[in-house]
Short mmCIF file of the C-alpha atoms (twelve columns), coordinates in Angstrom:
data_MODEL
# 
_entry.id   MODEL 
# 
loop_
_atom_site.group_PDB 
_atom_site.id 
_atom_site.type_symbol 
_atom_site.label_atom_id 
_atom_site.label_alt_id 
_atom_site.label_comp_id 
_atom_site.label_asym_id 
_atom_site.label_seq_id 
_atom_site.Cartn_x 
_atom_site.Cartn_y 
_atom_site.Cartn_z 
_atom_site.pdbx_PDB_model_num 
ATOM 1   C CA . MET A 1   55.338 44.706 66.621  1 
ATOM 2   C CA . LEU A 2   54.044 45.272 70.130  1 
ATOM 3   C CA . ILE A 3   55.630 43.597 73.136  1 
ATOM 4   C CA . GLN A 4   53.667 40.567 74.351  1 
ATOM 5   C CA . PHE A 5   52.581 42.265 77.582  1 
ATOM 6   C CA . TYR A 6   51.265 45.224 75.588  1 
ATOM 7   C CA . GLN A 7   49.286 42.901 73.317  1 
ATOM 8   C CA . THR A 8   47.725 40.987 76.218  1 
ATOM 9   C CA . HIS A 9   46.827 44.174 78.076  1 
ATOM 10  C CA . PHE A 10  45.296 45.952 75.069  1 
ATOM 11  C CA . GLN A 11  43.308 42.881 74.020  1 
ATOM 12  C CA . SER A 12  41.777 42.760 77.499  1 
ATOM 13  C CA . ARG A 13  40.749 46.435 77.310  1 
ATOM 14  C CA . LEU A 14  39.699 46.915 73.667  1 
ATOM 15  C CA . ASN A 15  37.381 45.093 71.291  1 
ATOM 16  C CA . PRO A 16  39.070 43.327 68.323  1 
ATOM 17  C CA . THR A 17  38.421 46.179 65.868  1 
ATOM 18  C CA . HIS A 18  39.818 48.854 68.151  1 
ATOM 19  C CA . TYR A 19  42.789 46.662 69.087  1 
ATOM 20  C CA . ILE A 20  43.709 46.155 65.418  1 
ATOM 21  C CA . THR A 21  43.306 49.899 64.792  1 
ATOM 22  C CA . LEU A 22  45.648 50.686 67.677  1 
ATOM 23  C CA . GLN A 23  48.230 48.197 66.401  1 
ATOM 24  C CA . LEU A 24  48.090 49.652 62.894  1 
ATOM 25  C CA . LEU A 25  48.443 53.236 64.122  1 
ATOM 26  C CA . VAL A 26  51.437 52.374 66.305  1 
ATOM 27  C CA . GLY A 27  53.009 50.627 63.298  1 
ATOM 28  C CA . LEU A 28  52.408 53.673 61.089  1 
ATOM 29  C CA . LEU A 29  53.994 55.923 63.714  1 
ATOM 30  C CA . GLN A 30  57.046 53.683 63.854  1 
ATOM 31  C CA . PHE A 31  57.584 53.526 60.108  1 
ATOM 32  C CA . HIS A 32  56.443 56.946 58.895  1 
ATOM 33  C CA . LYS A 33  57.240 59.155 61.928  1 
ATOM 34  C CA . GLN A 34  54.118 61.256 61.428  1 
ATOM 35  C CA . VAL A 35  51.390 62.034 63.956  1 
ATOM 36  C CA . ARG A 36  49.101 64.224 61.804  1 
ATOM 37  C CA . ILE A 37  45.642 62.658 61.494  1 
ATOM 38  C CA . GLU A 38  45.404 63.440 57.756  1 
ATOM 39  C CA . ARG A 39  48.734 61.748 57.118  1 
ATOM 40  C CA . LEU A 40  47.750 58.724 59.211  1 
ATOM 41  C CA . ALA A 41  44.418 58.522 57.366  1 
ATOM 42  C CA . ALA A 42  46.219 58.573 53.999  1 
ATOM 43  C CA . LEU A 43  48.418 55.664 55.122  1 
ATOM 44  C CA . PHE A 44  45.797 53.682 57.038  1 
ATOM 45  C CA . PRO A 45  45.227 50.323 55.239  1 
ATOM 46  C CA . GLN A 46  41.435 50.340 55.046  1 
ATOM 47  C CA . PRO A 47  39.713 50.039 51.609  1 
ATOM 48  C CA . ILE A 48  37.308 52.953 52.029  1 
ATOM 49  C CA . LEU A 49  37.291 56.590 50.949  1 
ATOM 50  C CA . PHE A 50  39.982 58.830 52.430  1 
ATOM 51  C CA . GLU A 51  37.411 61.072 54.119  1 
ATOM 52  C CA . SER A 52  35.782 58.029 55.724  1 
ATOM 53  C CA . ARG A 53  39.160 56.857 57.029  1 
ATOM 54  C CA . ARG A 54  39.889 60.306 58.423  1 
ATOM 55  C CA . ARG A 55  36.532 60.469 60.221  1 
ATOM 56  C CA . TYR A 56  37.016 56.926 61.536  1 
ATOM 57  C CA . LEU A 57  40.386 57.862 63.051  1 
ATOM 58  C CA . GLN A 58  38.921 61.034 64.530  1 
ATOM 59  C CA . ARG A 59  36.188 58.973 66.212  1 
ATOM 60  C CA . PHE A 60  38.729 56.393 67.369  1 
ATOM 61  C CA . LEU A 61  40.867 59.083 69.004  1 
ATOM 62  C CA . LYS A 62  37.890 60.203 71.103  1 
ATOM 63  C CA . LEU A 63  37.119 56.764 72.542  1 
ATOM 64  C CA . PRO A 64  36.804 56.848 76.358  1 
ATOM 65  C CA . LYS A 65  38.637 53.502 76.413  1 
ATOM 66  C CA . LEU A 66  41.782 55.257 75.138  1 
ATOM 67  C CA . SER A 67  42.337 56.618 78.612  1 
ATOM 68  C CA . VAL A 68  45.811 57.293 79.962  1 
ATOM 69  C CA . VAL A 69  44.732 55.866 83.319  1 
ATOM 70  C CA . LEU A 70  43.103 52.701 81.918  1 
ATOM 71  C CA . LEU A 71  45.514 51.892 79.088  1 
ATOM 72  C CA . TRP A 72  48.844 53.473 79.994  1 
ATOM 73  C CA . PHE A 73  49.169 53.249 83.783  1 
ATOM 74  C CA . PRO A 74  49.204 49.403 83.826  1 
ATOM 75  C CA . ILE A 75  51.879 49.483 81.092  1 
ATOM 76  C CA . MET A 76  54.062 51.882 83.081  1 
ATOM 77  C CA . GLU A 77  53.584 49.898 86.280  1 
ATOM 78  C CA . HIS A 78  54.771 46.789 84.408  1 
ATOM 79  C CA . LEU A 79  57.761 48.613 82.870  1 
ATOM 80  C CA . ILE A 80  58.835 50.067 86.209  1 
ATOM 81  C CA . LYS A 81  58.528 46.684 87.922  1 
ATOM 82  C CA . THR A 82  60.474 44.981 85.101  1 
ATOM 83  C CA . TYR A 83  63.237 47.495 84.294  1 
ATOM 84  C CA . PHE A 84  63.791 49.280 87.614  1 
ATOM 85  C CA . SER A 85  64.878 47.956 90.991  1 
ATOM 86  C CA . LYS A 86  63.483 48.944 94.361  1 
ATOM 87  C CA . TYR A 87  67.073 48.810 95.590  1 
ATOM 88  C CA . LYS A 88  68.365 51.393 93.113  1 
ATOM 89  C CA . ARG A 89  67.442 55.066 92.985  1 
ATOM 90  C CA . LEU A 90  65.122 56.276 90.214  1 
ATOM 91  C CA . TYR A 91  65.041 59.772 88.754  1 
ATOM 92  C CA . VAL A 92  61.716 61.354 87.861  1 
ATOM 93  C CA . ALA A 93  61.631 64.552 85.795  1 
ATOM 94  C CA . LEU A 94  58.936 67.185 85.575  1 
ATOM 95  C CA . ASP A 95  58.906 69.380 82.478  1 
ATOM 96  C CA . ARG A 96  56.737 71.279 80.036  1 
ATOM 97  C CA . THR A 97  56.965 71.890 76.303  1 
ATOM 98  C CA . GLN A 98  55.043 74.449 74.282  1 
ATOM 99  C CA . TRP A 99  54.376 74.801 70.557  1 
ATOM 100 C CA . LYS A 100 51.725 76.704 68.608  1 
ATOM 101 C CA . HIS A 101 48.793 76.960 71.055  1 
ATOM 102 C CA . TYR A 102 49.583 73.681 72.825  1 
ATOM 103 C CA . ASN A 103 51.126 73.541 76.295  1 
ATOM 104 C CA . LEU A 104 52.071 69.968 77.229  1 
ATOM 105 C CA . PHE A 105 52.960 69.096 80.828  1 
ATOM 106 C CA . VAL A 106 54.703 65.743 81.477  1 
ATOM 107 C CA . VAL A 107 56.170 63.751 84.352  1 
ATOM 108 C CA . SER A 108 58.572 60.993 83.264  1 
ATOM 109 C CA . VAL A 109 60.951 58.420 84.687  1 
ATOM 110 C CA . ILE A 110 64.528 58.588 83.380  1 
ATOM 111 C CA . TRP A 111 65.753 55.444 81.606  1 
ATOM 112 C CA . SER A 112 68.961 54.976 79.607  1 
ATOM 113 C CA . LYS A 113 69.580 58.721 79.022  1 
ATOM 114 C CA . ARG A 114 65.994 59.082 77.818  1 
ATOM 115 C CA . ALA A 115 62.672 59.299 79.665  1 
ATOM 116 C CA . TRP A 116 59.466 57.278 79.665  1 
ATOM 117 C CA . PRO A 117 56.310 59.345 80.199  1 
ATOM 118 C CA . ILE A 118 54.290 58.368 83.257  1 
ATOM 119 C CA . TYR A 119 51.492 60.914 82.997  1 
ATOM 120 C CA . TRP A 120 50.731 64.008 80.930  1 
ATOM 121 C CA . ASN A 121 48.081 66.619 80.309  1 
ATOM 122 C CA . PHE A 122 47.621 69.863 78.420  1 
ATOM 123 C CA . LEU A 123 47.373 73.165 80.245  1 
ATOM 124 C CA . ASP A 124 44.524 75.392 79.060  1 
ATOM 125 C CA . LYS A 125 46.804 78.429 78.958  1 
ATOM 126 C CA . ARG A 126 50.197 79.535 77.745  1 
ATOM 127 C CA . GLY A 127 53.173 79.891 80.045  1 
ATOM 128 C CA . CYS A 128 54.200 78.257 83.297  1 
ATOM 129 C CA . SER A 129 52.253 75.820 85.445  1 
ATOM 130 C CA . ASN A 130 51.031 76.651 88.947  1 
ATOM 131 C CA . LEU A 131 51.219 74.604 92.144  1 
ATOM 132 C CA . ALA A 132 47.758 73.027 91.774  1 
ATOM 133 C CA . GLU A 133 48.571 71.872 88.227  1 
ATOM 134 C CA . GLN A 134 51.924 70.487 89.365  1 
ATOM 135 C CA . GLN A 135 50.311 68.571 92.224  1 
ATOM 136 C CA . ALA A 136 47.608 67.140 89.939  1 
ATOM 137 C CA . LEU A 137 50.264 65.818 87.553  1 
ATOM 138 C CA . LEU A 138 52.538 64.448 90.280  1 
ATOM 139 C CA . ARG A 139 50.021 62.622 92.486  1 
ATOM 140 C CA . PRO A 140 49.520 59.629 90.128  1 
ATOM 141 C CA . ALA A 141 53.295 59.306 89.613  1 
ATOM 142 C CA . ILE A 142 53.980 59.399 93.363  1 
ATOM 143 C CA . ARG A 143 51.339 56.698 93.938  1 
ATOM 144 C CA . MET A 144 52.786 54.556 91.136  1 
ATOM 145 C CA . LEU A 145 56.313 54.813 92.554  1 
ATOM 146 C CA . LYS A 146 55.344 54.011 96.128  1 
ATOM 147 C CA . GLY A 147 58.016 51.746 97.596  1 
ATOM 148 C CA . TYR A 148 60.742 53.039 95.247  1 
ATOM 149 C CA . ASP A 149 63.587 55.382 96.151  1 
ATOM 150 C CA . PHE A 150 63.235 58.234 93.663  1 
ATOM 151 C CA . VAL A 151 64.218 61.871 93.273  1 
ATOM 152 C CA . LEU A 152 61.990 64.444 91.578  1 
ATOM 153 C CA . LEU A 153 63.889 66.778 89.247  1 
ATOM 154 C CA . GLY A 154 62.713 70.143 87.979  1 
ATOM 155 C CA . ASP A 155 64.217 73.105 86.148  1 
ATOM 156 C CA . ARG A 156 63.732 76.763 87.079  1 
ATOM 157 C CA . GLU A 157 60.014 76.711 86.261  1 
ATOM 158 C CA . PHE A 158 59.584 74.506 89.324  1 
ATOM 159 C CA . HIS A 159 61.577 76.629 91.769  1 
ATOM 160 C CA . SER A 160 58.505 77.198 93.949  1 
ATOM 161 C CA . VAL A 161 59.046 76.880 97.695  1 
ATOM 162 C CA . GLU A 162 55.422 75.720 97.967  1 
ATOM 163 C CA . LEU A 163 56.185 72.781 95.645  1 
ATOM 164 C CA . ALA A 164 59.270 71.857 97.686  1 
ATOM 165 C CA . LYS A 165 57.253 72.068 100.902 1 
ATOM 166 C CA . TRP A 166 54.526 69.825 99.448  1 
ATOM 167 C CA . LEU A 167 57.095 67.261 98.249  1 
ATOM 168 C CA . GLN A 168 58.726 67.308 101.678 1 
ATOM 169 C CA . SER A 169 55.341 66.539 103.254 1 
ATOM 170 C CA . LYS A 170 55.025 63.523 100.916 1 
ATOM 171 C CA . ASN A 171 58.524 62.295 101.888 1 
ATOM 172 C CA . VAL A 172 59.702 62.767 98.306  1 
ATOM 173 C CA . ALA A 173 63.351 63.592 97.608  1 
ATOM 174 C CA . PHE A 174 63.804 66.490 95.185  1 
ATOM 175 C CA . ALA A 175 66.361 68.557 93.308  1 
ATOM 176 C CA . LEU A 176 64.766 71.741 91.963  1 
ATOM 177 C CA . ARG A 177 66.813 74.347 90.148  1 
ATOM 178 C CA . GLN A 178 66.374 77.869 91.506  1 
ATOM 179 C CA . LYS A 179 66.435 81.265 89.853  1 
ATOM 180 C CA . ALA A 180 69.573 83.305 90.472  1 
ATOM 181 C CA . ASP A 181 67.629 86.071 92.250  1 
ATOM 182 C CA . THR A 182 66.122 83.711 94.864  1 
ATOM 183 C CA . TYR A 183 66.799 84.794 98.452  1 
ATOM 184 C CA . ILE A 184 68.365 82.382 100.922 1 
ATOM 185 C CA . GLN A 185 69.396 82.755 104.556 1 
ATOM 186 C CA . PRO A 186 72.335 80.568 105.610 1 
ATOM 187 C CA . LYS A 187 72.413 79.733 109.302 1 
ATOM 188 C CA . GLY A 188 73.479 82.749 111.362 1 
ATOM 189 C CA . GLN A 189 73.570 85.113 108.352 1 
ATOM 190 C CA . ASP A 190 71.309 87.663 106.685 1 
ATOM 191 C CA . PHE A 191 69.215 86.968 103.600 1 
ATOM 192 C CA . GLN A 192 71.108 87.198 100.317 1 
ATOM 193 C CA . GLN A 193 70.427 86.401 96.679  1 
ATOM 194 C CA . LEU A 194 71.948 83.294 95.162  1 
ATOM 195 C CA . ASN A 195 73.730 85.346 92.511  1 
ATOM 196 C CA . SER A 196 75.631 87.145 95.284  1 
ATOM 197 C CA . LEU A 197 77.463 83.949 96.242  1 
ATOM 198 C CA . ASP A 198 81.129 84.065 95.342  1 
ATOM 199 C CA . LEU A 199 81.192 81.526 92.495  1 
ATOM 200 C CA . SER A 200 83.280 81.257 89.355  1 
ATOM 201 C CA . PRO A 201 83.497 78.620 86.579  1 
ATOM 202 C CA . GLY A 202 84.634 75.267 87.950  1 
ATOM 203 C CA . MET A 203 83.450 75.909 91.527  1 
ATOM 204 C CA . LYS A 204 81.037 73.837 93.618  1 
ATOM 205 C CA . LYS A 205 79.343 74.570 96.942  1 
ATOM 206 C CA . PHE A 206 76.978 72.676 99.219  1 
ATOM 207 C CA . ILE A 207 75.269 75.051 101.633 1 
ATOM 208 C CA . THR A 208 73.281 73.286 104.347 1 
ATOM 209 C CA . GLY A 209 70.776 74.584 106.872 1 
ATOM 210 C CA . VAL A 210 69.432 77.443 104.731 1 
ATOM 211 C CA . LYS A 211 66.021 79.079 104.697 1 
ATOM 212 C CA . VAL A 212 64.642 79.875 101.250 1 
ATOM 213 C CA . THR A 213 62.797 83.091 100.246 1 
ATOM 214 C CA . LYS A 214 62.108 85.981 102.600 1 
ATOM 215 C CA . SER A 215 58.334 85.631 102.576 1 
ATOM 216 C CA . GLN A 216 58.166 81.881 103.223 1 
ATOM 217 C CA . GLY A 217 61.379 81.266 105.118 1 
ATOM 218 C CA . PHE A 218 61.096 77.578 104.257 1 
ATOM 219 C CA . GLY A 219 63.778 75.326 105.664 1 
ATOM 220 C CA . PRO A 220 66.203 74.229 106.771 1 
ATOM 221 C CA . LEU A 221 67.197 72.796 103.398 1 
ATOM 222 C CA . THR A 222 70.291 72.649 101.235 1 
ATOM 223 C CA . ILE A 223 71.445 74.592 98.191  1 
ATOM 224 C CA . ALA A 224 73.848 72.781 95.860  1 
ATOM 225 C CA . CYS A 225 75.806 75.142 93.604  1 
ATOM 226 C CA . HIS A 226 77.821 74.103 90.581  1 
ATOM 227 C CA . TRP A 227 79.267 76.215 87.789  1 
ATOM 228 C CA . LYS A 228 80.546 73.967 85.043  1 
ATOM 229 C CA . ARG A 229 83.855 75.181 83.717  1 
ATOM 230 C CA . LYS A 230 83.026 74.496 80.088  1 
ATOM 231 C CA . TYR A 231 80.395 72.744 78.023  1 
ATOM 232 C CA . ASN A 232 81.184 71.933 74.378  1 
ATOM 233 C CA . SER A 233 84.316 74.111 74.724  1 
ATOM 234 C CA . GLN A 234 82.274 77.142 75.793  1 
ATOM 235 C CA . ASN A 235 81.948 78.777 79.194  1 
ATOM 236 C CA . LEU A 236 78.476 78.591 80.716  1 
ATOM 237 C CA . ASP A 237 76.794 81.893 81.566  1 
ATOM 238 C CA . GLU A 238 75.685 80.979 85.081  1 
ATOM 239 C CA . PRO A 239 75.875 78.196 87.658  1 
ATOM 240 C CA . TRP A 240 73.246 75.725 88.773  1 
ATOM 241 C CA . TYR A 241 71.546 76.597 92.060  1 
ATOM 242 C CA . ILE A 242 69.659 73.495 93.169  1 
ATOM 243 C CA . LEU A 243 67.298 73.345 96.138  1 
ATOM 244 C CA . THR A 244 67.394 69.824 97.557  1 
ATOM 245 C CA . ASN A 245 66.800 67.591 100.545 1 
ATOM 246 C CA . LEU A 246 69.471 65.113 99.422  1 
ATOM 247 C CA . GLY A 247 72.468 64.485 101.645 1 
ATOM 248 C CA . SER A 248 75.490 65.361 99.510  1 
ATOM 249 C CA . LEU A 249 76.699 67.512 96.634  1 
ATOM 250 C CA . LYS A 250 77.710 64.450 94.621  1 
ATOM 251 C CA . GLU A 251 74.301 62.775 94.691  1 
ATOM 252 C CA . THR A 252 72.502 66.078 94.042  1 
ATOM 253 C CA . LEU A 253 74.557 66.848 90.921  1 
ATOM 254 C CA . ALA A 254 74.288 63.249 89.695  1 
ATOM 255 C CA . ALA A 255 70.518 63.450 90.095  1 
ATOM 256 C CA . TYR A 256 70.098 66.794 88.356  1 
ATOM 257 C CA . LYS A 257 72.354 65.864 85.435  1 
ATOM 258 C CA . SER A 258 70.032 62.977 84.607  1 
ATOM 259 C CA . ARG A 259 67.199 65.475 83.983  1 
ATOM 260 C CA . SER A 260 68.461 65.908 80.412  1 
ATOM 261 C CA . GLY A 261 66.736 62.597 79.632  1 
ATOM 262 C CA . ILE A 262 63.331 64.280 79.481  1 
ATOM 263 C CA . GLU A 263 64.650 66.928 77.070  1 
ATOM 264 C CA . ALA A 264 65.965 64.126 74.842  1 
ATOM 265 C CA . MET A 265 62.529 62.474 75.014  1 
ATOM 266 C CA . PHE A 266 60.815 65.685 73.884  1 
ATOM 267 C CA . LYS A 267 63.210 65.911 70.941  1 
ATOM 268 C CA . ASP A 268 62.509 62.282 70.007  1 
ATOM 269 C CA . CYS A 269 58.776 62.946 70.062  1 
ATOM 270 C CA . LYS A 270 59.053 66.152 68.052  1 
ATOM 271 C CA . SER A 271 61.579 66.955 65.302  1 
ATOM 272 C CA . GLY A 272 63.853 64.009 66.140  1 
ATOM 273 C CA . GLY A 273 61.165 61.354 65.834  1 
ATOM 274 C CA . TYR A 274 57.387 61.491 65.605  1 
ATOM 275 C CA . ASN A 275 56.992 65.147 64.546  1 
ATOM 276 C CA . LEU A 276 54.448 65.862 67.265  1 
ATOM 277 C CA . GLU A 277 54.581 69.593 66.609  1 
ATOM 278 C CA . GLY A 278 53.094 68.999 63.135  1 
ATOM 279 C CA . SER A 279 49.732 67.934 64.561  1 
ATOM 280 C CA . LEU A 280 46.754 70.293 64.512  1 
ATOM 281 C CA . ALA A 281 44.391 67.953 66.368  1 
ATOM 282 C CA . SER A 282 42.156 69.001 69.238  1 
ATOM 283 C CA . VAL A 283 43.601 68.656 72.733  1 
ATOM 284 C CA . GLU A 284 41.382 65.605 73.387  1 
ATOM 285 C CA . ARG A 285 42.617 63.785 70.276  1 
ATOM 286 C CA . LEU A 286 46.192 64.943 70.765  1 
ATOM 287 C CA . THR A 287 46.174 63.474 74.281  1 
ATOM 288 C CA . ARG A 288 45.298 60.102 72.705  1 
ATOM 289 C CA . LEU A 289 47.897 60.567 69.981  1 
ATOM 290 C CA . ILE A 290 50.510 61.077 72.691  1 
ATOM 291 C CA . LEU A 291 49.311 57.803 74.215  1 
ATOM 292 C CA . LEU A 292 50.055 56.126 70.859  1 
ATOM 293 C CA . ILE A 293 53.450 57.867 70.773  1 
ATOM 294 C CA . ALA A 294 54.197 56.627 74.311  1 
ATOM 295 C CA . ILE A 295 53.366 53.066 73.230  1 
ATOM 296 C CA . ALA A 296 55.500 53.362 70.084  1 
ATOM 297 C CA . TYR A 297 58.330 55.134 71.919  1 
ATOM 298 C CA . THR A 298 58.727 52.598 74.716  1 
ATOM 299 C CA . THR A 299 58.341 49.720 72.256  1 
ATOM 300 C CA . ALA A 300 61.121 51.138 70.063  1 
ATOM 301 C CA . ALA A 301 63.386 51.765 73.076  1 
ATOM 302 C CA . LEU A 302 62.973 48.201 74.334  1 
ATOM 303 C CA . GLN A 303 63.426 46.816 70.841  1 
ATOM 304 C CA . GLY A 304 66.644 48.843 70.545  1 
ATOM 305 C CA . LEU A 305 67.842 47.457 73.880  1 
ATOM 306 C CA . LYS A 306 67.189 43.921 72.641  1 
ATOM 307 C CA . ILE A 307 68.990 44.559 69.351  1 
ATOM 308 C CA . LYS A 308 72.032 45.859 71.250  1 
ATOM 309 C CA . GLN A 309 71.991 42.883 73.604  1 
ATOM 310 C CA . LEU A 310 72.029 40.596 70.556  1 
ATOM 311 C CA . GLY A 311 74.951 42.562 69.095  1 
ATOM 312 C CA . GLN A 312 72.981 43.445 65.952  1 
ATOM 313 C CA . GLN A 313 73.216 47.256 66.123  1 
ATOM 314 C CA . LYS A 314 76.153 47.265 63.694  1 
ATOM 315 C CA . TYR A 315 73.672 46.392 60.937  1 
ATOM 316 C CA . ILE A 316 71.565 49.470 61.696  1 
ATOM 317 C CA . GLY A 317 73.902 52.382 62.456  1 
ATOM 318 C CA . ARG A 318 77.393 53.449 63.446  1 
ATOM 319 C CA . LEU A 319 78.870 52.102 66.622  1 
ATOM 320 C CA . GLN A 320 80.649 54.286 69.179  1 
ATOM 321 C CA . GLU A 321 83.646 56.112 67.705  1 
ATOM 322 C CA . LEU A 322 86.995 56.357 69.456  1 
ATOM 323 C CA . LYS A 323 86.817 60.105 70.176  1 
ATOM 324 C CA . ARG A 324 83.160 60.053 71.183  1 
ATOM 325 C CA . LYS A 325 82.340 59.921 74.890  1 
ATOM 326 C CA . PHE A 326 78.861 58.463 74.442  1 
ATOM 327 C CA . LYS A 327 77.339 56.071 71.943  1 
ATOM 328 C CA . ARG A 328 76.086 57.770 68.809  1 
ATOM 329 C CA . HIS A 329 72.603 56.224 68.827  1 
ATOM 330 C CA . SER A 330 70.114 55.719 71.650  1 
ATOM 331 C CA . ASN A 331 68.076 52.574 72.229  1 
ATOM 332 C CA . PHE A 332 65.104 54.459 70.777  1 
ATOM 333 C CA . TRP A 333 66.941 55.302 67.549  1 
ATOM 334 C CA . VAL A 334 68.246 51.753 67.095  1 
ATOM 335 C CA . GLY A 335 64.832 50.226 67.780  1 
ATOM 336 C CA . SER A 336 62.988 52.770 65.686  1 
ATOM 337 C CA . TYR A 337 65.133 52.251 62.601  1 
ATOM 338 C CA . GLY A 338 65.832 48.554 63.129  1 
ATOM 339 C CA . CYS A 339 62.509 47.717 61.450  1 
ATOM 340 C CA . ILE A 340 62.810 44.121 62.719  1 
ATOM 341 C CA . SER A 341 61.262 42.857 65.929  1 
ATOM 342 C CA . PHE A 342 63.661 40.979 68.141  1 
ATOM 343 C CA . LEU A 343 61.239 40.853 71.071  1 
# 
């Protein structure tokens, strides 16, 4: 069942037939965890031939009204206003996932060790994004989060000095992981590669006033370095080198650690949830299918939060075990498998 705000918003944007279709598809995603159009057509409760149902869904998924800007942005603005405070820092993650011939690029806001997608598009190529593509994805998110204190997080794909310079010009805080062979110039010293810094497992450094890359010489900025001693009882191969304009090592590491929420979201949308990678739809239809996933995903997460607040999660899955640091199940998992609406 959709949240009341979702229902009101969709009814104002869609005609009754399309609204009912959207509700049914979101329900099928929640219960059957399948995003393939043929599978959805087989399950869709309409008393017509299968081929007619399949063609109907294909037409539905090409409707101009199923626009991320028109349908999803107002939802995200409402969620941010409701579940985030302007007096508490937000973390926004930029990431990309690739499967088959699809290359999905997403910017998300971190929430409860998961992420909610703000905006997404498909790149018409394989491999990494460029600066223009990154700016096009980030502009709507930056506008939406105007007035909020947030930090943009990116892994090594987003190490670009040009991206950092552009974010700086927009007064956006950032923490962008750098490649180990990136050149930096600490104040009063020669250029050196990050991997030449004297680091060993367990060490941390916060190097201020550095210029980054020989060609650009962008700065002064800060490099936060951290080599975790062990992760899951194993030594990590290399440290984090994080380019940032934040003021301390502690807040930089706290920010970057939260980036794992977007990786958890990708897993939930793929093998751990809606099996997105099983779809063979066109990019246009798949963009709309991801809109349906975003609706289902946030609905399930909020339903899971409500179930936990009511103390009902013990009827759905295991609670936290004594030797476990974190709870076994996320809000998304609890809401997705709760099968009862508490909203």
